[in-house]
C-alpha positions as CSV (number, residue, x, y, z in Angstrom):
1,M,-10.2,33.0,-0.7
2,F,-7.8,30.1,-0.7
3,L,-8.3,29.5,-4.4
4,E,-7.8,33.1,-5.4
5,Q,-4.5,33.3,-3.5
6,L,-3.3,30.0,-5.0
7,T,-3.9,31.1,-8.5
8,L,-1.4,34.0,-8.0
9,L,1.3,31.5,-6.9
10,A,0.6,28.5,-9.2
11,S,3.3,27.5,-11.7
12,L,4.4,24.0,-12.8
13,T,8.0,25.2,-13.4
14,G,8.4,27.6,-10.5
15,D,9.9,27.1,-7.0
16,P,8.6,24.3,-4.7
17,M,5.9,26.5,-3.2
18,Q,4.6,27.6,-6.6
19,R,4.5,24.0,-7.9
20,V,2.7,22.7,-4.8
21,A,0.2,25.6,-5.1
22,T,-0.7,24.4,-8.6
23,Y,-2.0,21.0,-7.3
24,F,-3.7,22.5,-4.3
25,M,-5.4,24.9,-6.6
26,E,-6.6,22.0,-8.8
27,G,-7.8,20.1,-5.8
28,L,-9.9,23.1,-4.5
29,A,-11.3,23.7,-8.0
30,A,-12.2,20.0,-8.2
31,R,-13.9,20.2,-4.8
32,I,-16.0,23.1,-5.9
33,T,-17.0,21.8,-9.3
34,K,-18.0,18.4,-8.1
35,S,-21.3,20.0,-7.0
36,W,-22.0,20.2,-10.7
37,P,-21.3,16.7,-12.0
38,G,-21.7,17.8,-15.7
39,V,-19.3,20.7,-15.3
40,Y,-16.8,18.5,-13.3
41,K,-16.9,15.7,-15.9
42,A,-16.3,18.2,-18.7
43,L,-13.3,19.7,-17.0
44,H,-11.6,16.6,-15.6
45,S,-12.5,13.7,-17.8
46,T,-9.1,13.7,-19.5
47,Q,-6.9,14.4,-16.5
48,L,-6.5,10.8,-15.3
49,P,-2.9,9.7,-15.9
50,S,-2.3,6.7,-18.2
51,I,-0.5,3.5,-17.1
52,M,2.5,4.7,-19.0
53,D,2.5,8.0,-17.3
54,I,2.4,6.3,-13.9
55,L,5.2,3.9,-14.8
56,S,7.3,6.7,-16.1
57,A,6.7,8.8,-12.9
58,R,7.5,5.9,-10.7
59,Q,10.7,5.1,-12.5
60,V,11.8,8.7,-12.0
61,F,10.8,8.6,-8.3
62,F,12.8,5.4,-7.7
63,S,15.9,6.6,-9.6
64,V,16.3,10.2,-8.3
65,C,15.0,10.0,-4.8
66,P,16.0,7.8,-1.8
67,Y,12.4,7.2,-0.6
68,L,11.5,3.9,-2.3
69,K,15.1,2.7,-2.0
70,F,14.9,3.4,1.7
71,A,11.7,1.4,1.9
72,F,13.0,-1.6,0.0
73,L,16.3,-1.7,1.8
74,T,14.7,-1.5,5.2
75,V,12.2,-4.3,4.5
76,N,14.9,-6.6,2.9
77,Q,17.5,-6.1,5.7
78,A,14.9,-6.7,8.4
79,I,13.9,-10.0,6.7
80,L,17.5,-11.1,6.3
81,D,18.2,-10.4,10.0
82,V,15.4,-12.6,11.3
83,M,15.6,-15.3,8.6
84,E,19.3,-16.1,9.3
85,G,19.6,-19.9,9.4
86,E,16.0,-20.5,8.3
87,K,15.7,-23.3,5.6
88,V,12.2,-22.5,4.3
89,V,11.1,-18.8,4.1
90,H,7.7,-17.5,3.0
91,L,7.4,-13.8,2.2
92,I,4.0,-12.2,1.9
93,D,4.0,-9.0,-0.2
94,L,0.8,-7.0,0.4
95,E,1.2,-5.0,-2.7
96,A,3.2,-6.9,-5.4
97,S,3.7,-4.0,-7.7
98,D,7.3,-4.3,-8.7
99,P,9.9,-7.1,-8.6
100,V,12.8,-4.6,-8.0
101,Q,12.6,-5.0,-4.2
102,W,12.8,-8.8,-4.2
103,L,15.5,-9.0,-6.9
104,A,17.8,-7.3,-4.4
105,L,16.8,-9.8,-1.7
106,L,17.4,-12.8,-4.0
107,Q,20.9,-11.5,-4.6
108,A,21.5,-11.3,-0.9
109,L,20.1,-14.7,-0.2
110,S,22.2,-16.3,-2.9
111,T,25.4,-15.4,-1.0
112,R,24.2,-16.4,2.4
113,P,26.6,-18.7,4.3
114,G,25.4,-22.2,4.1
115,G,23.4,-21.5,0.9
116,P,20.0,-19.9,0.2
117,P,16.8,-21.1,1.8
118,T,13.9,-22.5,-0.1
119,L,12.0,-19.3,-0.8
120,R,8.3,-18.7,-1.5
121,I,6.9,-15.3,-2.2
122,T,3.2,-14.7,-2.1
123,G,2.2,-11.5,-4.0
124,V,-1.1,-9.9,-3.4
125,S,-2.5,-7.5,-6.0
126,E,-5.7,-6.5,-7.7
127,R,-4.0,-6.6,-11.1
128,R,-3.4,-9.8,-12.9
129,D,-0.8,-8.4,-15.3
130,V,1.3,-7.2,-12.4
131,L,1.3,-10.6,-10.7
132,E,2.2,-12.4,-13.9
133,Q,5.1,-10.0,-14.8
134,T,6.4,-10.1,-11.2
135,G,6.2,-13.8,-10.9
136,Q,8.0,-14.4,-14.2
137,R,10.8,-11.9,-13.5
138,L,11.5,-13.3,-10.0
139,S,11.4,-16.9,-11.2
140,Q,13.9,-16.2,-13.9
141,E,16.3,-14.5,-11.5
142,A,16.0,-17.2,-8.9
143,E,16.8,-19.8,-11.5
144,K,20.0,-17.9,-12.4
145,L,21.0,-17.8,-8.8
146,Y,20.1,-21.5,-8.1
147,I,17.6,-20.6,-5.4
148,P,14.7,-23.0,-4.9
149,F,11.9,-20.6,-5.5
150,Q,8.1,-20.4,-6.0
151,F,5.9,-17.3,-6.6
152,H,2.4,-17.6,-5.4
153,P,0.1,-15.0,-7.0
154,V,-3.1,-14.0,-5.1
155,L,-5.6,-11.9,-7.1
156,A,-7.5,-10.1,-4.4
157,Q,-8.3,-6.8,-2.7
158,L,-6.4,-6.5,0.5
159,E,-9.4,-5.8,2.7
160,N,-11.1,-9.0,1.4
161,L,-8.0,-11.2,1.6
162,D,-8.8,-14.7,2.9
163,V,-6.1,-16.2,5.2
164,E,-6.5,-19.5,3.4
165,A,-5.5,-17.9,0.1
166,L,-2.1,-17.2,1.4
167,K,-1.5,-21.0,1.8
168,V,1.1,-20.7,4.6
169,K,2.4,-24.2,5.3
170,S,3.7,-25.8,8.5
171,G,7.4,-25.3,9.0
172,E,7.6,-22.0,6.9
173,A,9.2,-18.9,8.5
174,V,6.8,-16.1,7.6
175,A,7.7,-12.5,6.8
176,V,5.2,-9.8,5.7
177,S,6.0,-6.6,3.7
178,S,3.7,-3.6,3.6
179,V,5.1,-0.7,1.7
180,M,2.7,2.3,1.7
181,R,-0.3,-0.1,1.6
182,L,-2.1,-0.2,5.0
183,H,-3.3,3.5,4.9
184,L,-5.5,2.7,1.9
185,L,-7.6,0.4,4.1
186,L,-8.7,3.5,6.1
187,A,-11.0,4.5,3.3
188,K,-12.6,1.1,3.5
189,E,-13.5,1.8,7.1
190,E,-15.3,4.9,5.9
191,R,-17.1,2.9,3.3
192,L,-18.3,0.3,5.9
193,G,-19.6,3.2,8.0
194,S,-21.6,4.6,5.1
195,L,-23.0,1.3,4.1
196,S,-24.2,0.6,7.7
197,G,-25.8,4.1,7.9
198,Q,-27.7,4.1,4.6
199,N,-28.8,1.9,1.7
200,S,-25.7,2.2,-0.4
201,S,-24.7,0.3,-3.5
202,L,-22.1,-2.4,-3.1
203,D,-19.3,-0.4,-4.7
204,G,-19.3,2.0,-1.8
205,G,-19.1,5.0,-4.0
206,Y,-16.2,4.0,-6.2
207,G,-17.3,4.4,-9.8
208,N,-15.6,2.8,-12.9
209,L,-14.1,4.8,-15.7
210,G,-17.4,5.2,-17.4
211,G,-18.9,7.0,-14.5
212,T,-18.5,10.5,-13.1
213,R,-17.8,9.7,-9.4
214,M,-15.3,12.0,-7.8
215,S,-13.2,9.2,-6.3
216,E,-12.4,7.9,-9.8
217,R,-11.5,11.3,-11.2
218,V,-9.1,12.2,-8.5
219,A,-8.0,8.8,-7.3
220,P,-4.3,9.1,-6.7
221,A,-1.4,7.4,-8.5
222,R,0.7,6.0,-5.7
223,P,4.5,6.3,-5.4
224,D,4.7,2.5,-4.7
225,G,3.9,1.5,-8.2
226,H,0.7,2.3,-10.0
227,H,-2.7,3.9,-9.9
228,T,-4.7,3.1,-6.9
229,S,-7.3,0.5,-7.9
230,S,-11.0,0.8,-6.9
231,P,-13.5,-2.0,-6.7
232,N,-15.5,-2.6,-9.8
233,T,-18.9,-0.9,-10.0
234,Q,-21.6,-3.4,-9.2
235,A,-25.4,-3.2,-9.3
236,Q,-27.0,-3.6,-5.9
237,V,-28.1,-7.2,-5.4
238,S,-29.9,-9.0,-2.6
239,S,-28.1,-11.0,0.0
240,E,-29.6,-14.2,-1.6
241,E,-28.1,-13.4,-5.0
242,R,-24.7,-12.3,-3.8
243,P,-23.0,-15.7,-3.1
244,A,-24.1,-17.1,-6.5
245,K,-22.9,-14.0,-8.3
246,R,-19.5,-14.2,-6.6
247,A,-19.2,-17.9,-7.2
248,R,-19.8,-17.4,-10.9
249,E,-17.2,-14.5,-11.1
250,S,-14.6,-16.6,-9.3
251,S,-15.2,-19.6,-11.6
252,E,-14.9,-17.4,-14.7
253,E,-11.8,-15.7,-13.4
254,A,-10.1,-19.1,-12.6
255,D,-11.0,-20.5,-16.0
256,T,-9.5,-17.5,-17.7
257,M,-6.3,-17.7,-15.7
258,E,-5.9,-21.4,-16.3
259,Q,-6.2,-20.9,-20.1
260,H,-3.8,-18.1,-20.0
261,S,-0.9,-19.4,-17.9
262,G,-1.4,-23.1,-17.3
263,D,-1.0,-23.8,-13.6
264,G,-0.8,-20.1,-12.8
265,G,2.3,-20.4,-10.6
266,Y,5.9,-19.3,-11.3
267,N,8.6,-21.5,-10.0
268,A,12.4,-22.1,-10.1
269,G,14.7,-24.7,-8.7
270,G,12.2,-27.6,-8.9
271,Q,9.4,-26.1,-6.9
272,S,5.9,-26.9,-8.2
273,G,3.6,-24.1,-9.4
274,E,0.2,-23.4,-7.9
275,A,-3.0,-21.9,-9.4
276,L,-3.5,-18.2,-8.9
277,S,-5.5,-17.7,-5.7
278,E,-8.4,-15.4,-5.3
279,E,-10.3,-14.2,-2.4
280,S,-12.8,-16.8,-1.1
281,P,-16.4,-15.8,-1.9
282,S,-17.5,-17.5,1.3
283,S,-15.2,-15.4,3.4
284,R,-16.0,-11.9,2.1
285,D,-19.2,-11.5,4.2
286,K,-17.8,-12.5,7.5
287,G,-15.4,-10.4,9.7
288,L,-12.0,-11.9,9.9
289,C,-11.7,-10.9,13.6
290,N,-14.6,-13.1,14.5
291,D,-13.5,-15.8,12.2
292,E,-10.0,-15.9,13.7
293,K,-11.3,-15.8,17.3
294,D,-13.4,-18.8,16.5
295,R,-10.4,-20.7,15.1
296,H,-8.2,-19.8,18.0
297,G,-10.8,-20.3,20.6
298,N,-10.1,-18.7,24.0
299,N,-6.3,-18.7,23.6
300,P,-5.1,-15.8,25.7
301,A,-2.1,-15.4,23.4
302,Y,-4.3,-14.4,20.5
303,P,-5.4,-10.7,20.5
304,T,-9.1,-10.3,21.1
305,T,-8.8,-6.7,19.9
306,C,-12.5,-6.0,19.5
307,N,-13.3,-6.6,23.1
308,Q,-10.1,-4.8,24.3
309,D,-10.9,-1.7,22.3
310,R,-14.5,-1.6,23.7
311,A,-13.1,-1.9,27.2
312,R,-10.9,1.1,26.6
313,G,-13.8,3.0,25.2
314,E,-12.3,3.4,21.7
315,S,-14.8,3.8,18.9
316,S,-15.0,1.2,16.1
317,A,-14.4,4.0,13.6
318,E,-11.0,4.7,15.2
319,M,-9.7,1.3,16.3
320,G,-12.6,-1.1,16.1
321,C,-13.1,-4.2,13.9
322,G,-12.7,-2.4,10.6
323,P,-10.7,-3.5,7.6
324,V,-7.3,-2.4,9.0
325,E,-7.8,-4.4,12.2
326,R,-9.2,-7.5,10.3
327,V,-6.2,-7.6,8.0
328,L,-3.8,-7.2,10.9
329,C,-5.6,-9.9,12.9
330,M,-5.4,-12.2,10.0
331,L,-1.7,-11.5,9.5
332,R,-1.1,-11.9,13.2
333,S,-2.6,-15.4,13.1
334,L,0.2,-16.5,10.7
335,S,2.7,-15.8,13.5
336,P,5.2,-13.9,11.3
337,K,8.7,-13.6,12.4
338,V,8.7,-10.1,11.1
339,M,6.3,-7.7,9.5
340,V,7.8,-4.4,8.2
341,V,5.5,-1.4,7.7
342,V,6.5,1.6,5.6
343,E,4.1,4.5,5.4
344,Q,4.1,8.3,4.7
345,E,4.8,10.1,7.9
346,S,2.1,12.7,8.0
347,S,-1.5,13.3,9.3
348,H,-3.6,13.5,6.1
349,N,-6.6,11.8,7.7
350,G,-8.0,14.8,9.5
351,T,-11.8,15.2,9.7
352,T,-11.7,18.8,8.5
353,L,-10.5,20.2,5.2
354,L,-8.5,23.0,6.9
355,E,-6.6,20.4,9.0
356,R,-5.7,18.3,6.0
357,F,-4.9,21.3,3.9
358,V,-2.3,22.6,6.4
359,E,-0.7,19.2,7.0
360,A,-0.6,18.3,3.3
361,L,0.9,21.8,2.4
362,H,3.7,21.3,4.9
363,Y,4.4,17.7,3.8
364,Y,4.4,18.2,0.0
365,C,6.3,21.5,0.2
366,A,9.2,19.5,1.8
367,M,8.8,16.7,-0.8
368,F,8.9,19.1,-3.7
369,D,11.8,20.9,-2.2
370,S,13.7,17.7,-2.0
371,L,13.1,17.0,-5.7
372,D,14.9,20.3,-6.5
373,S,18.1,18.9,-5.1
374,T,18.3,16.4,-7.9
375,L,16.1,17.6,-10.7
376,P,16.1,21.1,-12.3
377,Q,13.0,23.1,-12.2
378,Q,12.5,23.0,-16.0
379,C,13.1,19.2,-16.1
380,L,10.3,17.3,-17.8
381,E,10.9,14.2,-15.6
382,R,10.3,16.3,-12.5
383,V,7.0,17.6,-13.9
384,T,6.0,14.1,-14.8
385,L,6.8,12.8,-11.3
386,E,5.0,15.7,-9.5
387,K,2.0,15.7,-11.7
388,H,1.2,12.0,-11.9
389,L,2.2,10.9,-8.4
390,F,2.2,13.6,-5.8
391,G,-0.3,15.9,-7.7
392,Q,-2.9,13.1,-7.7
393,E,-2.4,12.5,-4.0
394,I,-2.8,16.2,-3.2
395,K,-6.0,16.5,-5.2
396,N,-7.5,13.4,-3.5
397,I,-6.6,14.8,0.0
398,V,-8.1,18.2,-0.8
399,A,-11.0,17.5,-3.1
400,C,-12.6,14.4,-1.6
401,E,-14.6,13.4,1.5
402,G,-16.0,10.2,2.8
403,V,-15.3,7.0,0.9
404,E,-13.9,9.0,-2.1
405,R,-10.9,10.2,-0.1
406,I,-8.4,7.4,-0.5
407,E,-5.1,9.0,0.6
408,R,-5.4,8.9,4.4
409,H,-1.8,8.9,5.6
410,E,-1.2,8.7,9.4
411,K,1.9,9.1,11.5
412,L,3.9,6.3,13.0
413,E,2.5,6.7,16.5
414,R,-0.9,5.9,15.2
415,W,0.3,2.8,13.4
416,R,2.1,1.7,16.5
417,K,-1.2,1.7,18.4
418,R,-2.9,-0.2,15.6
419,M,-0.2,-2.8,15.5
420,E,0.0,-3.2,19.2
421,S,-3.8,-3.5,19.6
422,S,-3.7,-6.3,17.0
423,G,-1.2,-8.3,19.1
424,F,2.1,-7.3,17.4
425,S,5.2,-6.5,19.3
426,A,7.8,-4.0,18.2
427,L,11.0,-5.4,16.7
428,P,13.8,-2.9,16.7
429,L,15.6,-2.4,13.4
430,S,19.1,-3.7,13.5
431,Y,22.4,-1.8,13.3
432,P,23.1,-3.1,9.8
433,T,19.7,-1.7,8.7
434,V,20.5,1.7,10.2
435,L,24.0,1.7,8.7
436,Q,22.8,0.8,5.2
437,A,20.1,3.5,5.4
438,K,22.7,6.1,6.3
439,Q,25.0,5.0,3.5
440,L,22.1,5.3,1.1
441,L,21.4,8.9,2.0
442,Q,25.1,9.7,1.8
443,S,25.1,8.4,-1.8
444,F,22.9,11.4,-2.8
445,A,24.8,14.6,-3.7
446,C,23.0,16.8,-1.2
447,D,22.9,17.2,2.6
448,G,19.2,17.7,3.1
449,Y,18.2,14.1,3.9
450,R,18.1,13.2,7.6
451,L,17.5,9.8,9.3
452,L,15.8,9.7,12.7
453,E,15.8,6.7,15.1
454,D,13.1,6.4,17.6
455,K,12.0,3.3,19.6
456,G,13.7,1.0,17.1
457,S,12.1,2.5,14.0
458,L,13.5,4.8,11.3
459,T,12.1,8.0,9.8
460,L,13.5,9.5,6.6
461,C,13.2,13.3,6.6
462,W,14.0,16.2,4.3
463,Q,15.6,18.8,6.5
464,D,13.4,18.8,9.6
465,T,10.2,17.4,8.0
466,P,9.5,13.7,8.4
467,L,8.4,12.1,5.1
468,Y,8.5,8.3,5.4
469,S,8.7,5.9,8.4
470,A,9.7,2.3,8.7
471,S,8.9,0.0,11.6
472,A,9.3,-3.8,12.2
473,W,7.0,-6.0,14.2
474,H,6.7,-9.7,15.2
475,A,3.8,-11.8,16.4
């Protein structure tokens, strides 16, 4: 019934509701046809956006909308506020997808009274080319601005990130940036649940481009930079074979990187480069929560979240020692002066299709309506943006279940609970941050954007619909 009604509305060049209906229709059709893998593959094998499509869509998104600018501005200003007077600053970017954010920060630091600090940026990504390009661009800019700088690339999946790979040194003031990154870990929690409940393959249901798995065919292209990566498909191996296999892979990867880029690091101002770090094979099979508790002993200042959650009766699926908590525990152990989290402000992680359908329909109608304020309905750029970014998100939310459903956005209140349960404390965003965010919205030639302040956090809305939230935390 839903599908039949949507076909009457669908149009790529119509009003916001008609355009949204197009992608919900495609999502429902994909959900139905995945019961017949051959039919699904024939219909959808050519629908994945190319890298150039994604880059073009992202460029449009950044230039015509305030959403990414709001995210970058908020993170940068929060860092500048807490790092005032610090001589050595270490920034950890959990998704180093674009140097634009940090170029603005470099400019701000270069004019700081007393001179810029020694700056180190650790970029975490699953894509080697992104790390190389980001490191080179930032190093060039830092050299022009006479900022002592080093870029430390870490090639790793966030859920498997080893705290040692970050190489945080004594005396460094640490800041963490997470722009639309943490919600992707929620799908990994689902994968762990399925692996514990059945004899699954190691890839947890994520196929490569040669396969026909639903997750790959509708995996979303994210607004923060590029297509969401999935783990490589692997044959199931025994626990005895696994360490040796991983060691060989890490050795081959390191050799390739050394041949390609020398020391693998990118530096300016006299800082020495470092080899590109990868996730430690020995750390992948152990939970970081337990590892961190062993390292910190019985220190009451360190959050023993697993036991706390059990005492409150919360299930491991909701707030237990899953990938989100392990990553937050690991970051908390670094004692960051600030961690800024920007996420989509909506509940797209419901257990039923109807719940997700209604939430997503409300959210993306507002998003598409906001695009009409700056891009004409017949504009090719708008079609590119909606098709390759938001259309892919909609189809993933509607068409997929279990580990295949990657886009699992949750509201700020839920992230507050996760952060607090991992030992973080809220850090109210400063008045300069709020003022700059308001000035950003005023620079757009429409009056539909709204900024809400609540408990020291900021939420960017279109009319009355919250779309993106930003909150700051400290250890």
